[in-house]
C-alpha positions in Angstrom: -53.2 -42.7 -52.2 -49.6 -42.4 -52.1 -50.2 -38.9 -50.3 -51.9 -40.5 -47.4 -50.1 -43.6 -47.2 -46.4 -41.5 -46.8 -48.4 -38.9 -44.6 -49.3 -41.6 -42.1 -45.5 -43.3 -42.2 -43.8 -40.1 -41.7 -42.0 -40.7 -45.3 -40.5 -38.8 -47.6 -40.5 -38.9 -51.3 -37.3 -41.2 -52.7 -36.0 -43.3 -55.4 -39.1 -45.0 -57.6 -41.6 -43.1 -55.4 -40.5 -40.1 -57.2 -40.2 -41.3 -60.5 -43.4 -42.7 -60.0 -45.1 -39.0 -58.9 -43.0 -37.7 -62.0 -44.6 -39.9 -64.8 -48.4 -38.9 -62.4 -47.4 -35.5 -63.4 -47.2 -35.9 -67.4 -50.2 -37.7 -67.6 -52.1 -35.3 -65.2 -51.1 -32.9 -67.5 -52.5 -34.7 -70.7 -55.9 -35.2 -68.8 -56.3 -31.7 -66.6 -59.1 -30.8 -68.7 -61.2 -33.7 -68.1 -60.5 -33.3 -64.1 -63.5 -31.8 -61.9 -63.3 -29.1 -58.8 -62.2 -32.1 -56.6 -59.7 -33.7 -58.5 -58.1 -30.3 -59.1 -57.9 -30.3 -55.3 -56.8 -33.5 -54.6 -54.1 -33.4 -56.9 -52.4 -30.4 -55.4 -53.7 -31.6 -51.9 -51.7 -35.1 -52.4 -48.8 -33.1 -53.8 -48.7 -31.0 -50.8 -48.8 -33.8 -48.5 -46.2 -35.3 -50.5 -43.7 -32.2 -50.1 -43.1 -32.2 -53.5 -44.3 -28.8 -55.9 -45.6 -30.0 -59.1 -43.9 -28.9 -62.2 -44.6 -25.0 -63.2 -46.1 -25.6 -66.4 -48.4 -28.3 -64.4 -49.4 -26.3 -61.8 -50.1 -23.3 -64.4 -52.9 -25.8 -65.9 -54.5 -27.0 -63.2 -54.9 -23.5 -61.3 -56.1 -22.3 -64.7 -58.7 -24.8 -65.1 -59.8 -24.5 -61.4 -60.6 -21.2 -62.2 -63.0 -21.9 -65.3 -64.6 -24.5 -62.7 -65.4 -21.8 -60.2 -69.4 -21.9 -60.1 -69.2 -25.6 -59.0 -66.4 -25.3 -56.0 -67.4 -26.1 -53.1 -65.5 -25.6 -49.7 -63.4 -28.5 -49.4 -62.3 -27.6 -53.2 -61.8 -24.4 -52.0 -59.9 -25.0 -48.7 -57.8 -27.5 -49.5 -56.5 -26.1 -53.4 -55.4 -23.0 -51.4 -53.9 -24.9 -48.5 -51.7 -26.6 -51.0 -50.6 -23.5 -52.5 -49.6 -22.2 -48.8 -48.2 -25.3 -47.7 -45.6 -25.5 -50.8 -45.3 -21.7 -51.0 -45.9 -21.6 -54.4 -47.9 -18.4 -55.2 -50.7 -18.9 -58.1 -49.3 -17.9 -61.7 -52.6 -15.9 -62.1 -53.0 -13.0 -59.8 -56.7 -12.8 -60.5 -56.7 -17.0 -58.8 -57.1 -15.6 -55.1 -59.7 -13.2 -55.8 -61.7 -15.6 -57.4 -61.1 -18.2 -54.7 -62.1 -15.8 -52.0 -65.6 -14.9 -54.2 -66.2 -18.6 -54.5 -65.6 -19.2 -50.7 -68.2 -16.0 -49.7 -70.7 -17.5 -51.8 -70.4 -21.3 -49.9 -68.9 -20.0 -46.4 -72.6 -21.7 -45.1 -71.6 -24.9 -46.3 -68.0 -24.2 -44.6 -66.3 -26.4 -41.8 -64.3 -25.4 -38.9 -61.3 -26.8 -40.6 -62.0 -25.7 -44.0 -62.1 -22.0 -42.9 -59.0 -22.5 -40.4 -57.6 -23.7 -43.6 -58.6 -21.4 -45.6 -57.8 -18.4 -43.4 -54.1 -20.2 -42.5 -53.1 -20.1 -46.3 -54.3 -16.6 -46.9 -52.2 -15.6 -44.2 -49.3 -17.7 -45.0 -49.5 -16.3 -48.8 -49.5 -13.0 -47.3 -52.8 -12.3 -48.9 -55.2 -10.2 -47.0 -58.6 -11.5 -46.7 -61.4 -9.7 -48.8 -63.4 -7.2 -46.2 -66.7 -9.3 -47.2 -65.4 -12.6 -47.1 -63.6 -11.7 -43.8 -67.1 -10.4 -41.8 -68.8 -13.8 -43.4 -66.3 -16.1 -41.6 -66.5 -14.4 -38.2 -70.3 -14.9 -38.5 -69.8 -18.5 -39.4 -66.9 -18.9 -36.9 -69.7 -17.8 -33.9 -72.1 -20.2 -35.2 -70.1 -22.7 -34.7 -67.6 -22.0 -31.8 -68.8 -24.6 -30.0 -67.3 -27.0 -32.7 -64.1 -25.9 -32.9 -60.8 -27.8 -32.1 -57.2 -26.7 -30.7 -55.7 -26.9 -34.0 -58.3 -24.7 -36.0 -58.5 -22.4 -33.0 -54.7 -21.8 -32.9 -54.5 -21.5 -36.7 -57.3 -18.8 -37.4 -55.9 -16.5 -34.3 -52.7 -17.3 -35.9 -53.7 -16.1 -39.5 -56.0 -12.9 -38.0 -52.6 -11.9 -36.5 -50.4 -12.3 -39.1 -52.9 -10.5 -41.5 -53.4 -7.9 -39.1 -57.4 -8.3 -39.3 -59.8 -6.4 -37.2 -61.1 -9.1 -34.8 -64.1 -9.0 -33.0 -63.4 -9.5 -29.8 -66.4 -11.6 -28.9 -65.5 -13.9 -31.7 -62.3 -14.1 -29.7 -63.8 -14.7 -26.8 -66.1 -17.7 -28.1 -63.1 -19.3 -29.2 -61.1 -19.1 -26.2 -63.9 -20.4 -24.1 -64.1 -23.3 -26.5 -60.4 -23.4 -26.4 -60.8 -23.9 -22.2 -63.0 -26.4 -22.7 -60.9 -28.7 -24.9 -57.1 -27.4 -23.7 -56.6 -31.3 -23.2 -56.3 -31.4 -26.6 -54.2 -28.5 -27.1 -50.5 -29.4 -28.2 -47.1 -27.1 -27.7 -47.8 -25.8 -31.6 -51.3 -24.8 -30.7 -50.2 -23.2 -27.4 -47.7 -21.1 -28.6 -49.6 -20.1 -31.7 -52.6 -19.0 -29.9 -50.0 -16.8 -27.2 -48.6 -15.4 -29.9 -51.6 -14.4 -32.1 -53.5 -13.2 -29.1 -50.7 -10.5 -27.7 -49.8 -9.6 -31.5 -53.5 -8.5 -31.5 -53.4 -7.2 -28.2 -56.1 -9.3 -26.6 -55.5 -10.1 -23.5 -57.5 -13.6 -22.8 -59.8 -14.6 -19.8 -59.0 -15.5 -16.5 -60.5 -19.3 -17.7 -58.4 -19.7 -20.7 -54.6 -18.5 -18.9 -55.6 -21.0 -16.0 -56.6 -23.2 -18.6 -53.2 -22.7 -20.3 -51.6 -23.6 -16.6 -53.4 -26.4 -15.8 -52.4 -28.3 -19.4 -48.5 -27.0 -18.7 -48.7 -28.9 -15.5 -50.2 -32.1 -16.9 -48.3 -31.7 -20.3 -45.7 -34.4 -21.0 -45.1 -33.2 -24.8 -41.7 -31.6 -25.3 -42.0 -28.0 -27.1 -39.4 -27.2 -30.1 -36.9 -24.2 -29.4 -39.3 -21.6 -31.2 -42.4 -22.7 -29.2 -41.3 -22.1 -25.9 -39.7 -18.4 -27.0 -43.2 -17.8 -28.8 -45.2 -18.9 -25.5 -43.0 -17.0 -23.1 -43.0 -14.1 -25.2 -46.7 -14.0 -25.6 -47.2 -14.6 -22.2 -45.1 -11.8 -21.2 -46.5 -9.3 -23.9 -49.8 -10.1 -22.6 -48.4 -9.1 -19.5 -50.1 -12.5 -17.6 -49.1 -14.0 -14.4 -45.1 -14.0 -14.2 -45.3 -16.9 -11.4 -47.6 -19.1 -13.1 -47.1 -23.0 -13.7 -47.0 -22.2 -17.6 -43.9 -20.1 -16.9 -42.1 -22.1 -14.9 -42.6 -25.0 -16.9 -41.3 -23.0 -20.1 -38.2 -22.0 -18.3 -37.4 -25.7 -17.7 -38.1 -26.7 -21.0 -36.1 -23.4 -22.0 -32.6 -25.1 -19.8 -33.4 -28.3 -21.9 -33.7 -26.8 -25.1 -31.1 -23.4 -25.0 -28.7 -25.3 -27.0 -31.0 -25.3 -30.1 -32.3 -21.8 -29.3 -31.6 -19.4 -32.4 -30.6 -15.5 -32.0 -34.0 -14.3 -31.9 -35.1 -17.6 -29.4 -32.0 -16.4 -26.9 -33.3 -12.8 -26.9 -37.3 -13.4 -26.4 -36.7 -15.9 -23.4 -34.4 -13.6 -21.5 -36.8 -10.8 -22.2 -39.8 -12.3 -21.2 -38.6 -13.6 -18.1 -37.6 -10.1 -17.5 -40.6 -9.1 -18.8 -42.1 -11.1 -16.2 -40.2 -10.7 -13.2 -39.6 -14.2 -13.4 -35.9 -15.1 -12.1 -34.7 -18.0 -14.0 -32.4 -20.5 -11.7 -28.9 -20.4 -12.0 -28.6 -23.2 -14.3 -30.7 -21.6 -16.7 -29.2 -18.3 -16.0 -25.9 -19.9 -17.0 -27.0 -21.5 -19.8 -28.5 -18.6 -21.6 -25.2 -16.0 -20.8 -23.3 -19.0 -22.6 -25.2 -18.9 -25.7 -25.6 -15.4 -25.7 -21.6 -15.6 -25.9 -21.9 -17.7 -28.6 -24.8 -16.1 -30.6 -23.3 -12.6 -29.9 -21.7 -12.1 -33.1 -24.7 -12.7 -35.4 -27.1 -10.6 -32.9 -29.4 -7.9 -34.8 -30.6 -4.7 -32.7 -33.8 -6.3 -32.0 -31.9 -9.3 -30.2 -29.3 -7.1 -28.3 -32.2 -4.8 -27.4 -34.2 -7.7 -26.2 -31.3 -9.5 -24.1 -29.9 -5.9 -22.8 -33.5 -5.4 -21.7 -33.9 -8.7 -20.2 -30.8 -8.6 -17.9 -32.2 -4.6 -16.8 -35.5 -6.0 -15.7 -34.4 -9.0 -13.8 -31.3 -6.8 -12.1 -28.9 -9.4 -13.1 -25.3 -8.2 -13.7 -24.5 -9.9 -17.1 -21.1 -12.3 -16.3 -18.2 -10.5 -17.2 -17.6 -12.6 -20.6 -21.3 -11.7 -21.6 -21.0 -8.2 -21.2 -18.0 -8.3 -23.1 -19.8 -10.0 -25.9 -22.8 -7.7 -25.5 -20.5 -4.5 -25.9 -18.6 -6.0 -28.7 -22.3 -6.7 -30.4 -23.4 -3.2 -29.5 -20.5 -1.7 -31.2 -20.9 -4.1 -34.3 -24.7 -3.2 -34.9 -25.1 0.3 -33.6 -25.2 1.6 -37.0 -28.6 0.0 -37.7 -29.9 0.6 -34.1 -33.3 2.8 -33.6 -33.5 5.1 -30.6 -35.8 2.4 -29.1 -32.2 -0.6 -29.0 -30.2 2.3 -28.1 -32.7 4.1 -25.1 -33.1 0.2 -24.3 -29.1 -0.3 -23.9 -28.6 2.4 -22.0 -31.4 2.2 -19.7 -30.1 -1.4 -18.9 -26.5 -0.4 -18.0 -28.1 2.3 -15.9 -30.6 0.2 -14.0 -27.8 -2.5 -13.6 -26.2 0.6 -11.6 -23.0 1.0 -14.1 -21.8 4.1 -12.6 -18.6 5.9 -13.2 -17.2 4.1 -10.0 -18.4 0.9 -10.9 -17.2 0.8 -14.3 -13.5 2.1 -13.0 -13.1 -1.6 -11.0 -13.8 -3.7 -13.9 -11.6 -5.6 -15.3 -9.6 -3.5 -17.8 -10.6 -5.5 -21.2 -14.6 -5.4 -19.7 -14.2 -1.6 -18.7 -12.8 -0.5 -21.9 -15.4 -2.3 -24.1 -18.1 -0.9 -21.9 -16.8 2.4 -22.1 -16.1 2.4 -25.5 -19.8 0.9 -25.8 -21.2 3.9 -24.0 -19.4 6.5 -26.1 -21.1 4.5 -29.5 -24.6 4.2 -28.2 -24.4 7.8 -27.0 -23.1 8.8 -30.6 -25.7 7.1 -32.3 -28.4 9.0 -30.1 -26.8 12.1 -31.5 -26.3 11.4 -35.0 -30.0 9.5 -35.3 -31.4 10.0 -38.7 -34.9 9.1 -37.2 -37.0 12.3 -37.8 -39.2 11.8 -35.0 -37.4 11.4 -31.2 -40.3 10.2 -28.6 -40.2 12.4 -25.6 -40.5 9.2 -23.7 -37.1 7.8 -25.2 -35.3 11.4 -24.6 -36.5 10.8 -20.5 -35.1 7.2 -20.7 -31.7 8.1 -22.2 -31.4 11.5 -19.7 -32.0 9.2 -16.7 -29.9 6.8 -17.9 -27.2 9.4 -18.3 -27.6 10.8 -14.9 -27.2 7.4 -13.1 -24.2 6.4 -15.5 -22.7 9.4 -14.8 -22.0 9.9 -18.3 -22.3 13.4 -19.5 -21.5 13.7 -23.2 -22.1 16.9 -24.0 -23.8 16.5 -27.7 -26.2 13.6 -26.2 -27.2 15.9 -23.3 -27.5 18.8 -25.7 -29.7 16.6 -27.6 -32.1 15.1 -25.3 -32.8 18.7 -24.0 -33.7 19.5 -27.1 -36.1 17.3 -27.1 -36.9 17.4 -23.9 -38.0 20.9 -24.2 -39.7 20.9 -27.6 -41.9 17.8 -25.8 -42.8 20.0 -22.7 -43.8 22.7 -25.1 -46.3 20.4 -26.8 -47.6 18.6 -23.7 -46.4 15.4 -24.8 -44.3 13.5 -21.6 -46.3 10.5 -19.6 -46.0 10.3 -16.1 -42.8 7.4 -16.3 -41.1 10.1 -18.3 -42.1 13.3 -15.8 -40.4 11.1 -13.3 -37.7 10.1 -14.9 -37.0 14.3 -16.3 -37.2 15.0 -12.9 -34.3 13.3 -11.7 -32.3 14.0 -14.6 -33.1 18.1 -13.8 -32.1 17.4 -10.4 -28.7 15.6 -11.5 -28.7 19.2 -13.7 -29.2 21.0 -10.5 -27.4 19.2 -8.2 -24.4 17.3 -9.9 -21.4 19.9 -10.5 -20.0 18.2 -13.8 -23.5 17.8 -15.1 -24.6 21.6 -13.9 -21.3 23.4 -15.7 -22.3 21.5 -19.0 -26.3 22.7 -18.9 -26.6 26.3 -17.0 -24.0 27.3 -20.3 -26.0 28.8 -22.9 -29.4 28.7 -20.8 -30.5 25.1 -21.8 -31.3 24.2 -18.3 -33.2 27.4 -17.4 -35.0 26.9 -20.7 -36.5 23.0 -20.2 -37.5 24.3 -16.7 -39.2 27.3 -17.9 -41.3 24.9 -20.3 -41.7 22.1 -17.4 -42.8 24.1 -15.4 -43.1 22.3 -12.2 -45.0 19.3 -14.0 -41.9 16.8 -13.4 -41.6 17.2 -9.6 -45.3 17.2 -9.0 -45.6 13.6 -10.8 -42.7 12.6 -8.5 -44.3 13.5 -5.4 -47.8 12.2 -6.2 -46.1 8.7 -6.5 -43.6 9.0 -3.4 -46.7 9.7 -1.2 -47.8 6.4 -2.3 -44.8 4.5 -0.5 -45.5 2.5 2.6 -43.2 1.7 5.5 -41.9 -2.1 5.2 -41.7 -4.1 8.5 -38.1 -4.1 8.1 -38.3 -0.2 8.3 -40.5 -0.4 11.2 -38.0 -2.6 12.7 -35.1 -0.2 12.2 -37.4 3.2 13.0 -38.1 1.0 16.4 -34.5 0.5 18.1 -33.1 3.8 16.1 -35.9 5.7 18.7 -34.2 4.5 21.5 -30.9 5.8 20.5 -31.8 9.8 20.1 -34.1 12.2 21.5 -34.2 13.8 18.4 -37.2 13.7 16.0 -37.6 10.8 13.8 -40.2 10.7 10.7 -41.1 8.0 8.9 -41.8 8.3 5.1 -40.6 12.2 5.3 -41.5 13.8 2.1 -38.7 16.4 1.0 -40.9 18.8 -1.0 -37.8 20.3 -2.8 -36.3 16.8 -4.1 -39.9 14.8 -4.4 -38.0 11.9 -2.6 -39.4 10.3 -0.1 -36.9 9.3 2.8 -37.7 5.9 4.7 -36.7 7.4 8.3 -35.6 11.2 8.2 -33.5 12.1 11.7 -34.2 16.3 12.7 -32.6 18.1 15.1 -29.8 16.1 16.0 -26.2 17.0 16.9 -24.5 16.8 13.5 -20.7 15.8 13.3 -18.2 17.7 11.1 -16.3 15.7 8.7 -13.5 16.3 10.7 -15.1 14.8 14.1 -16.3 17.9 15.8 -20.0 19.2 15.9 -21.6 20.9 13.3 -23.7 20.4 10.0 -23.9 24.2 8.1 -26.9 24.0 5.5 -27.7 20.0 6.4 -31.5 19.1 6.8 -30.7 16.1 8.8 -29.8 12.1 8.7 -31.6 10.4 5.8 -31.7 6.9 6.8 -32.4 4.5 4.2 -33.4 1.0 4.8 -32.4 -1.1 2.2 -34.8 -4.3 1.3 -33.9 -7.1 -1.3 -35.4 -5.0 -4.1 -32.5 -2.1 -3.9 -29.8 -4.3 -5.0 -29.3 -6.8 -8.2 -29.6 -10.0 -8.1 -27.7 -12.1 -5.2 -25.3 -8.8 -5.7 -24.6 -6.0 -2.7 -24.6 -3.6 -5.6 -27.2 -0.8 -5.5 -29.7 -0.8 -8.5 -29.9 2.2 -10.6 -32.6 3.9 -9.3 -31.4 3.4 -5.7 -28.0 5.1 -6.5 -29.3 8.0 -7.9 -31.4 8.8 -5.2 -28.7 8.5 -2.8 -26.6 10.9 -4.9 -29.1 13.4 -4.9 -30.1 13.3 -0.8 -26.3 13.6 -0.5 -25.8 16.6 -2.8 -28.6 18.5 -1.4 -26.7 18.1 2.2 -28.7 15.3 3.5 -26.1 12.6 5.8 -27.3 9.5 4.3 -26.8 6.3 6.0 -27.5 2.8 4.8 -29.0 0.0 6.5 -28.9 -3.2 3.8 -31.0 -5.5 4.6 -28.6 -8.6 5.3 -26.6 -6.9 8.0 -29.8 -6.3 9.6 -30.6 -9.7 9.5 -27.3 -10.6 10.8 -27.3 -8.3 13.7 -30.7 -9.4 14.6 -29.2 -13.2 15.3 -26.9 -11.6 18.1 -27.7 -9.8 21.7 -27.4 -6.0 21.2 -26.7 -6.6 17.6 -29.1 -4.7 16.0 -28.3 -2.0 18.6 -24.5 -2.2 17.6 -25.0 -1.7 14.2 -27.1 1.4 14.0 -24.4 2.9 16.5 -21.6 1.8 14.0 -23.5 3.3 10.9 -24.8 6.9 12.8 -21.7 7.5 15.0 -20.1 8.9 12.0 -22.9 11.4 11.3 -24.4 12.5 14.4 -24.1 12.7 18.4 -26.0 9.6 19.8 -27.7 10.0 23.3 -25.7 6.4 23.8 -22.4 7.7 23.1 
């Protein structure tokens, strides 16, 4: 009775109440042998509800007596007892206690109600105790029979427990529970939503559209505030499951994040930023500023995963961190680099490349930021070279190789290391399409960039890699290039361009050697030499690249890494590269003759125009 009153009022044990419970403990120890199963279960349940574990000596007496009553146990006795131990974070003194309780649960499974199953499985997960195989099968069968009677808290707890215990779960069972979840969605609270999404993502089970839509509806209607971890876990689960990035649910969680960001722990901050990036959901300026400020506050205590997730978030959002945030991230990298895995290292290098941190960009940074960034890149590179991991995944080597190409960071030991890994991977035939395309661009840099070419040709590393690669990378790259379609902006530029020259203009021209698709390729035009006369030598022609918003960092005029490396390769291969940024075209469109004038300005330094 005391436990129920205290729970209903939200009180904690204080003063005289605590003393009274102590007296009850002493009395219970005297009569424990007379207790029936419900008595033991009720005493432990009450202790857990009051938030006070019985003395170790009494706990030993209670669990010991409980094992003697196994033949009399009923579902509620089992569920309440094990729930109490888990809630108190007190493992049973006898290691045989849990196996015996599971045996009793298997015997009584037909009588278990949804909450009793949910509480029992939640408790086993909290106590980090695997479920007996026979009991697991029996639980699945029982849940299947009762799915239509399950309430949100039961559903969330059961899925959380299965995910925590890494239980192999029948997808049909999960589907039945989620169907029930969609029907009862109006009763789902923040913790139910958070635990369910976390569990589904951990089990790698994508929910049906009906449940996803129901979550979005619930988020749109819900006024209940989320806690920091609930927001972070919900976003993380949603992103991991690759659910729609611009749903109302994500919008609401982003709004909640702005309210809670000052209360985020390190993992919350990192997971929210990583999730928004993975979902390609750009936070508004206020949230981005708040996240950056929180990172600066927390970076000194980041672990490698926190750092890698924050970095990846910026990379996927194509958002350059503010200078003080970048400075903090660089210092964090130097601090934790000794504990970083190859996955962490490659994520950080990829982000810097994705954000277009080329040598010239780094040189233009504030001196303090530039020094810290150069040092961070250096320690990341050294950590890759000296890694103690016995397995170096080919896809990570491809990411690092691509990143070095974009960053123009050609550290000899690092280049040698990734080339060795890539060569071994091709010998085994172990490379996915993304890795093939990244390796192709690295190989182009090896052939076209003088500094890198001199490095890799010495000793035959480049020829050895090409011998085993056998053109697979180019073929994969070409396959992707042939799927590009011209945009409305590109067609608009092409239309105006056709009025300015009699030379042949080809949309989406494929260079079969480089593998790139050129937006607008002008061939046969009279080219101008760098000295101003007519010439062109071995120049294939003019490559006009129409750069829409997705070629640039968010709210910036700086190109993304993937666009930078393409420009570099085209120029090194002899093309006269001309870029038409979307904002220049938009401005020119608003002026009479503006578009024609813009193209004349951009093209006149490289080719003779008909109107010139």
